C-alpha positions as CSV (number, residue, x, y, z in Angstrom):
1,X,82.0,41.5,-24.8
2,X,81.0,42.3,-28.4
3,X,82.6,39.1,-29.6
4,X,80.5,37.0,-27.2
5,X,77.3,38.8,-28.3
6,X,78.3,38.1,-32.0
7,X,78.8,34.4,-31.2
8,X,75.4,34.2,-29.4
9,X,73.7,35.9,-32.4
10,X,75.3,33.5,-34.9
11,X,74.2,30.5,-32.8
12,X,70.6,31.8,-32.7
13,X,70.6,32.4,-36.4
14,X,71.9,28.9,-37.2
15,X,69.3,27.4,-34.9
16,X,66.5,29.2,-36.7
17,X,67.8,28.2,-40.1
18,X,68.0,24.6,-39.0
19,X,64.4,24.6,-37.7
20,X,63.2,26.1,-41.0
21,X,65.0,23.5,-43.0
22,X,63.8,20.5,-40.9
23,X,60.9,18.4,-42.1
24,X,57.5,19.4,-40.8
25,X,55.8,16.5,-39.2
26,X,53.5,15.6,-36.4
27,X,54.4,16.9,-32.9
28,X,54.7,13.3,-31.6
29,X,57.2,12.2,-34.3
30,X,60.1,12.2,-31.8
31,X,58.6,9.0,-30.3
32,X,59.1,7.1,-33.5
33,X,62.8,6.2,-32.8
34,X,61.4,3.8,-30.1
35,X,58.4,2.2,-31.7
36,X,55.7,0.9,-29.4
37,X,55.0,-2.8,-29.4
38,X,51.8,-2.2,-31.4
39,X,53.0,0.4,-33.9
40,X,50.4,2.5,-35.7
41,X,51.1,0.5,-38.8
42,X,49.0,-2.6,-39.7
43,X,49.7,-5.3,-42.2
44,X,47.7,-8.3,-43.5
45,X,48.2,-11.0,-46.0
46,X,44.8,-11.8,-47.4
47,X,44.5,-15.0,-49.4
48,X,42.0,-15.7,-52.2
49,X,41.9,-19.3,-53.5
50,X,42.0,-20.0,-57.2
51,X,40.8,-23.0,-59.2
52,X,44.4,-24.0,-60.2
53,X,45.4,-24.8,-56.6
54,X,47.1,-21.5,-56.3
55,X,46.4,-18.4,-54.2
56,X,46.2,-14.7,-55.1
57,X,47.8,-13.3,-52.0
58,X,47.0,-9.7,-51.3
59,X,49.1,-7.5,-49.0
60,X,47.1,-4.8,-47.2
61,X,48.8,-2.2,-45.1
62,X,46.9,0.4,-43.0
63,X,49.0,3.3,-41.9
64,X,47.9,6.0,-39.4
65,X,48.6,9.5,-40.7
66,X,50.2,10.4,-37.4
67,X,52.9,7.8,-38.0
68,X,54.1,9.3,-41.3
69,X,56.5,12.2,-41.9
70,X,54.9,14.9,-44.0
71,X,57.1,17.5,-45.9
72,X,55.8,21.0,-46.7
73,X,54.9,21.4,-50.3
74,X,53.7,24.4,-52.3
75,X,50.1,23.2,-52.0
76,X,50.1,21.3,-48.7
77,X,52.0,18.5,-47.2
78,X,53.3,15.2,-48.7
79,X,54.3,11.8,-47.3
80,X,56.2,9.2,-49.3
81,X,57.0,5.6,-48.4
82,X,57.9,2.2,-49.8
83,X,56.6,-1.3,-49.0
84,X,58.5,-4.6,-49.5
85,X,57.2,-8.1,-49.0
86,X,59.2,-11.3,-49.2
87,X,57.7,-14.8,-49.1
88,X,59.9,-17.9,-48.7
89,X,58.4,-21.3,-49.2
90,X,59.6,-23.3,-46.2
91,X,59.7,-26.6,-48.2
92,X,61.1,-25.5,-51.6
93,X,62.8,-22.3,-50.4
94,X,61.5,-20.5,-53.4
95,X,61.1,-16.7,-52.8
96,X,58.2,-14.6,-54.0
97,X,58.3,-10.8,-53.6
98,X,56.4,-7.6,-54.1
99,X,57.6,-4.0,-53.8
100,X,55.7,-0.8,-54.3
101,X,55.6,2.9,-53.4
102,X,52.8,5.2,-52.3
103,X,52.4,9.0,-51.8
104,X,49.9,10.9,-49.6
105,X,49.0,14.5,-50.2
106,X,47.0,16.6,-47.7
107,X,46.2,20.4,-47.7
108,X,46.1,21.2,-44.0
109,X,48.8,20.5,-41.4
110,X,46.1,19.3,-38.9
111,X,45.5,16.3,-41.2
112,X,49.1,15.1,-40.8
113,X,48.8,14.1,-37.2
114,X,45.3,12.5,-37.2
115,X,45.1,9.3,-35.2
116,X,41.7,8.3,-36.6
117,X,42.6,8.4,-40.3
118,X,44.3,5.5,-42.2
119,X,45.9,5.2,-45.6
120,X,45.5,1.8,-47.3
121,X,48.4,0.6,-49.4
122,X,48.3,-2.8,-51.2
123,X,49.8,-5.1,-53.8
124,X,49.6,-8.9,-54.6
125,X,51.4,-12.0,-55.8
126,X,50.3,-15.4,-57.0
127,X,51.8,-18.4,-55.0
128,X,51.0,-22.1,-54.7
129,X,49.7,-23.7,-51.6
130,X,52.2,-24.2,-48.9
131,X,53.8,-22.9,-45.7
132,X,55.6,-19.6,-46.0
133,X,57.8,-17.3,-43.9
134,X,56.8,-13.7,-44.8
135,X,58.9,-10.6,-44.1
136,X,57.2,-7.2,-44.3
137,X,59.3,-4.0,-44.5
138,X,58.0,-0.4,-44.4
139,X,60.4,2.4,-45.3
140,X,59.6,6.1,-44.9
141,X,61.2,7.9,-47.9
142,X,61.3,11.3,-46.1
143,X,63.4,10.3,-43.1
144,X,65.4,7.3,-41.8
145,X,62.4,5.4,-40.4
146,X,61.6,1.8,-41.1
147,X,59.4,-0.9,-39.6
148,X,60.0,-4.6,-40.1
149,X,57.9,-7.5,-39.1
150,X,57.9,-11.3,-39.8
151,X,54.9,-13.6,-40.1
152,X,54.1,-17.2,-40.9
153,X,51.5,-17.8,-43.6
154,X,49.9,-21.2,-44.1
155,X,48.1,-21.7,-47.4
156,X,46.5,-25.2,-47.3
157,X,45.7,-27.4,-50.2
158,X,42.5,-25.9,-51.7
159,X,39.3,-27.7,-50.8
160,X,36.1,-27.9,-52.9
161,X,34.7,-25.2,-50.5
162,X,37.5,-22.7,-49.6
163,X,36.3,-19.3,-48.3
164,X,38.8,-16.6,-47.8
165,X,39.1,-15.1,-44.3
166,X,36.4,-12.6,-43.5
167,X,37.3,-9.1,-44.7
168,X,36.2,-6.0,-42.9
169,X,35.4,-3.1,-45.1
170,X,34.4,0.6,-45.0
171,X,32.1,2.3,-47.6
172,X,34.0,3.3,-50.7
173,X,35.7,1.6,-53.6
174,X,39.2,0.0,-53.6
175,X,41.1,1.7,-56.4
176,X,44.9,1.5,-55.6
177,X,45.4,-2.3,-55.5
178,X,46.4,-4.3,-58.5
179,X,43.9,-6.8,-59.9
180,X,41.6,-6.7,-56.9
181,X,38.3,-4.8,-57.5
182,X,36.2,-4.5,-54.4
183,X,32.9,-2.6,-53.8
184,X,34.2,-1.4,-50.4
185,X,37.4,-0.2,-48.8
186,X,39.1,-3.2,-46.9
187,X,41.0,-2.9,-43.7
188,X,44.3,-4.5,-42.9
189,X,43.4,-4.3,-39.2
190,X,41.6,-7.5,-38.3
191,X,41.4,-7.4,-34.5
192,X,40.4,-3.7,-34.0
193,X,37.6,-2.0,-35.8
194,X,36.8,1.7,-35.7
195,X,34.1,3.0,-33.4
196,X,31.2,4.9,-35.0
197,X,32.0,3.7,-38.6
198,X,29.5,2.0,-40.9
199,X,31.8,-1.0,-41.7
200,X,30.7,-4.0,-43.7
201,X,31.7,-7.6,-44.0
202,X,33.0,-8.9,-47.4
203,X,32.9,-12.7,-47.9
204,X,34.5,-14.3,-50.9
205,X,36.2,-17.5,-51.9
206,X,36.3,-20.6,-54.0
207,X,33.6,-23.2,-54.5
208,X,34.0,-26.1,-56.9
209,X,30.2,-26.6,-57.1
210,X,28.1,-24.1,-59.0
211,X,25.0,-24.8,-56.8
212,X,23.8,-22.0,-54.4
213,X,25.9,-21.3,-51.3
214,X,24.1,-20.9,-48.0
215,X,25.8,-18.5,-45.5
216,X,24.9,-17.8,-41.9
217,X,26.5,-14.8,-40.2
218,X,26.3,-14.1,-36.4
219,X,28.0,-11.4,-34.3
220,X,28.2,-11.8,-30.5
221,X,28.9,-9.2,-27.8
222,X,31.4,-10.7,-25.3
223,X,31.0,-9.4,-21.8
224,X,33.2,-12.1,-20.3
225,X,35.1,-15.3,-21.4
226,X,31.9,-17.4,-20.9
227,X,29.2,-14.9,-21.8
228,X,28.0,-14.2,-25.4
229,X,25.0,-12.2,-26.5
230,X,23.8,-12.2,-30.1
231,X,23.6,-8.7,-31.5
232,X,23.4,-9.5,-35.2
233,X,22.3,-12.5,-37.3
234,X,21.7,-13.0,-41.0
235,X,21.1,-16.0,-43.2
236,X,21.5,-15.6,-46.9
237,X,21.9,-17.6,-50.1
238,X,24.2,-16.5,-52.9
239,X,25.2,-17.8,-56.3
240,X,28.6,-19.2,-57.4
241,X,30.0,-18.0,-60.7
242,X,33.0,-19.7,-62.3
243,X,33.9,-21.3,-59.0
244,X,34.0,-18.0,-57.2
245,X,31.7,-16.3,-54.8
246,X,31.5,-12.8,-53.3
247,X,29.0,-11.0,-51.2
248,X,28.9,-7.8,-49.1
249,X,27.0,-7.7,-45.8
250,X,26.2,-4.3,-44.3
251,X,26.3,-4.4,-40.5
252,X,24.5,-2.2,-37.8
253,X,28.0,-1.1,-36.5
254,X,26.9,2.4,-35.7
255,X,24.9,1.0,-32.8
256,X,27.9,-1.0,-31.4
257,X,29.6,0.3,-28.3
258,X,33.3,0.0,-27.6
259,X,34.1,-3.5,-26.4
260,X,34.9,-7.1,-27.4
261,X,32.9,-9.1,-30.0
262,X,33.0,-12.5,-31.8
263,X,32.1,-13.2,-35.5
264,X,30.9,-16.6,-36.6
265,X,30.3,-17.6,-40.2
266,X,28.9,-20.9,-41.4
267,X,29.1,-21.9,-45.1
268,X,27.3,-24.8,-46.8
269,X,27.2,-25.9,-50.4
270,X,25.4,-29.2,-50.8
271,X,27.2,-31.7,-48.4
272,X,30.2,-29.4,-48.2
273,X,30.3,-27.1,-45.2
274,X,32.8,-25.1,-43.1
275,X,32.8,-22.5,-40.3
276,X,35.0,-19.5,-39.5
277,X,35.3,-17.7,-36.1
278,X,37.1,-14.4,-35.4
279,X,37.2,-12.2,-32.3
280,X,37.5,-8.4,-32.7
281,X,37.2,-5.2,-30.7
282,X,35.4,-1.9,-31.4
283,X,38.0,0.9,-30.7
284,X,37.5,4.6,-30.5
285,X,40.7,5.9,-32.1
286,X,40.1,9.6,-31.6
287,X,38.6,9.4,-28.1
288,X,39.2,12.7,-26.3
289,X,42.1,12.4,-23.9
290,X,40.1,13.9,-21.1
291,X,37.9,10.7,-21.1
292,X,40.9,8.6,-20.2
293,X,39.6,7.8,-16.7
294,X,36.3,8.4,-14.9
295,X,38.0,10.6,-12.4
296,X,39.5,12.8,-15.1
297,X,36.2,12.9,-17.0
298,X,34.1,14.0,-13.9
299,X,36.3,17.0,-13.1
300,X,35.3,19.3,-16.1
301,X,31.6,18.7,-15.2
302,X,32.2,21.5,-12.6
303,X,31.5,23.8,-15.5
304,X,27.9,22.4,-15.7
305,X,27.2,21.2,-12.1
306,X,28.2,22.2,-8.6
307,X,30.7,20.1,-6.8
308,X,28.0,18.9,-4.3
309,X,25.8,17.8,-7.2
310,X,28.7,16.0,-8.9
311,X,29.5,14.2,-5.6
312,X,25.9,13.2,-5.1
313,X,25.0,12.3,-8.7
314,X,28.2,10.2,-9.4
315,X,28.6,8.4,-6.0
316,X,29.7,4.8,-5.7
317,X,32.7,2.6,-6.8
318,X,34.4,2.9,-10.2
319,X,31.9,0.8,-12.1
320,X,28.9,2.6,-10.6
321,X,30.4,6.0,-11.4
322,X,31.0,4.9,-15.0
323,X,27.4,3.6,-15.3
324,X,26.0,6.9,-13.9
325,X,28.3,8.9,-16.1
326,X,27.1,7.1,-19.3
327,X,23.5,7.6,-18.2
328,X,24.1,11.3,-17.6
329,X,25.4,11.9,-21.1
330,X,22.8,9.5,-22.7
331,X,20.1,12.0,-21.6
332,X,21.9,14.7,-23.7
333,X,22.6,12.4,-26.7
334,X,20.9,14.0,-29.9
335,X,21.1,10.6,-31.6
336,X,20.2,7.9,-29.0
337,X,19.9,5.1,-31.6
338,X,23.6,5.2,-32.3
339,X,26.5,4.4,-30.0
340,X,28.3,7.7,-30.7
341,X,27.2,10.6,-28.4
342,X,27.8,13.9,-30.2
343,X,27.1,15.9,-27.1
344,X,29.7,14.1,-25.0
345,X,32.3,14.2,-27.8
346,X,31.9,17.9,-28.4
347,X,32.2,18.7,-24.7
348,X,35.3,16.7,-24.1
349,X,36.9,17.7,-27.4
350,X,36.6,21.3,-26.2
351,X,38.1,20.3,-22.8
352,X,41.1,18.8,-24.7
353,X,41.5,22.0,-26.7
354,X,41.3,24.1,-23.6
355,X,43.9,22.0,-21.9
356,X,46.2,22.3,-24.8
357,X,45.9,26.0,-25.5
358,X,45.5,27.5,-22.0
359,X,46.8,24.8,-19.7
360,X,49.6,25.8,-17.2
361,X,51.8,23.6,-15.0
362,X,49.6,22.4,-12.2
363,X,46.4,23.8,-13.7
364,X,44.2,22.3,-16.5
365,X,43.3,24.7,-19.3
366,X,39.5,24.3,-18.8
367,X,39.9,25.9,-15.3
368,X,41.2,29.1,-16.9
369,X,38.8,31.9,-17.9
370,X,39.3,31.5,-21.7
371,X,39.2,27.7,-21.3
372,X,36.0,27.8,-19.4
373,X,34.3,30.0,-22.0
374,X,35.6,27.9,-24.8
375,X,34.2,24.7,-23.3
376,X,30.8,26.2,-22.6
377,X,30.4,28.3,-25.9
378,X,32.9,26.7,-28.3
379,X,35.3,28.6,-30.6
380,X,34.3,32.3,-31.0
381,X,33.0,33.6,-34.3
382,X,35.3,36.6,-34.2
383,X,38.4,37.5,-32.1
384,X,39.8,40.9,-31.5
385,X,43.3,40.4,-30.1
386,X,45.2,43.3,-28.6
387,X,47.3,41.2,-26.2
388,X,50.6,42.7,-27.3
389,X,49.4,46.4,-27.2
390,X,51.9,48.1,-24.9
391,X,49.3,50.4,-23.3
392,X,46.0,48.3,-23.1
393,X,46.4,44.6,-23.5
394,X,43.2,42.7,-23.9
395,X,41.3,40.2,-26.1
396,X,37.6,40.1,-27.1
397,X,35.8,36.9,-28.1
398,X,32.6,37.6,-30.1
399,X,29.7,35.1,-30.5
400,X,26.8,35.7,-32.9
401,X,23.7,33.8,-31.8
402,X,20.0,34.0,-33.0
403,X,19.2,36.1,-29.9
404,X,22.0,38.6,-30.4
405,X,25.7,39.2,-30.0
406,X,27.7,38.2,-26.9
407,X,31.2,39.5,-26.1
408,X,33.7,38.3,-23.6
409,X,36.6,40.7,-22.8
410,X,39.8,39.2,-21.3
411,X,42.7,41.1,-19.8
412,X,46.1,39.8,-21.1
413,X,48.1,39.1,-18.0
414,X,51.2,37.5,-19.6
415,X,51.2,38.4,-23.3
416,X,49.3,35.6,-25.0
417,X,49.9,33.0,-22.2
418,X,47.4,34.0,-19.5
419,X,44.1,35.8,-19.6
420,X,41.5,37.0,-17.0
421,X,37.9,37.6,-17.8
422,X,37.0,41.2,-16.8
423,X,33.7,41.9,-18.5
424,X,30.8,40.3,-20.4
425,X,28.6,42.2,-22.8
426,X,25.4,41.1,-24.6
427,X,23.5,42.9,-27.4
428,X,20.0,41.6,-28.1
429,X,18.7,41.8,-31.7
């Protein structure tokens, strides 16, 4: 009997030691062995025409923090990875390549699994015009994870007016890319742009003529395949210097809702003219999970409205319910001129936290007593936790408000797993 106990004890100790020695990474890292079709890793080859009929080809890679493996360091967490790009000219079979490493350091563990934060990694090569087969390879240097993708790149013979593809940017300055100095932070993602971000449009390229270049930019909201609504339009004239041009156009993107859009750009220099068109979407990367469906979103409103009022206020089919739901939260939006509703985001972010911390099988966390208080009042200013006291197990949440101090006393039913609200106290100042 004593031998069996000793074996069990050794197994437990080895398990603990293995867990402590394992890399610390995001909770969803176990999904990485089977990468989704659209992995959280984006790559773009961005061409800039040169006067010598060659292209400076820049490689932009946007990586979501949640995709990387972070290792615990003395002052935070660190991720390391390597990029490799190979270009083969399909006519001459000449190969051009670029290889570089990058490191990310963060202080808090919560930063390591963010789905709304990206790291831009980039490099470049100079290649002549032609058709290429491009191979992109990402290697995580912490663990055995890699991502490989192949593209076709067509670099046509350079014309007298040769604009680069439109480049979406965020405020900031590009610092970690060789030989490319930009007044904003470009994005490798071309089809999906972040909701509630002040992104800009960077237009650059080659023009053989030094006369002024006229540019017309239009953005359309696409509600269906045949319906377009102009939401932004700008006509501008810029100068050309040494056969190059570059201009940055701020966009009213903070007022753009999630959805599908179309960008159209017209360039004209003397008799030379060309046009570019690109479709894109506005995507809310860190949308609260409790907003996944209208049915799921309506349920926590029981903390604010009666069931009868919810049923009456949000009646109708799915589209009608969504319309009424948006109108309901629009009334509470502290910044109605922007698309982002801070009140809605705060409420459903709290619902997500309540579900994660106090959810039980078959019961959402916001339905529990601490979950309900958390959604309505937010995180407490102070917590007195006596949940493991053998004689009197309880927890107190303390909120300090301008009108006084409010306390919620919870009885610990199952250690720190389940609580029941037994008393509420208020002290007026």
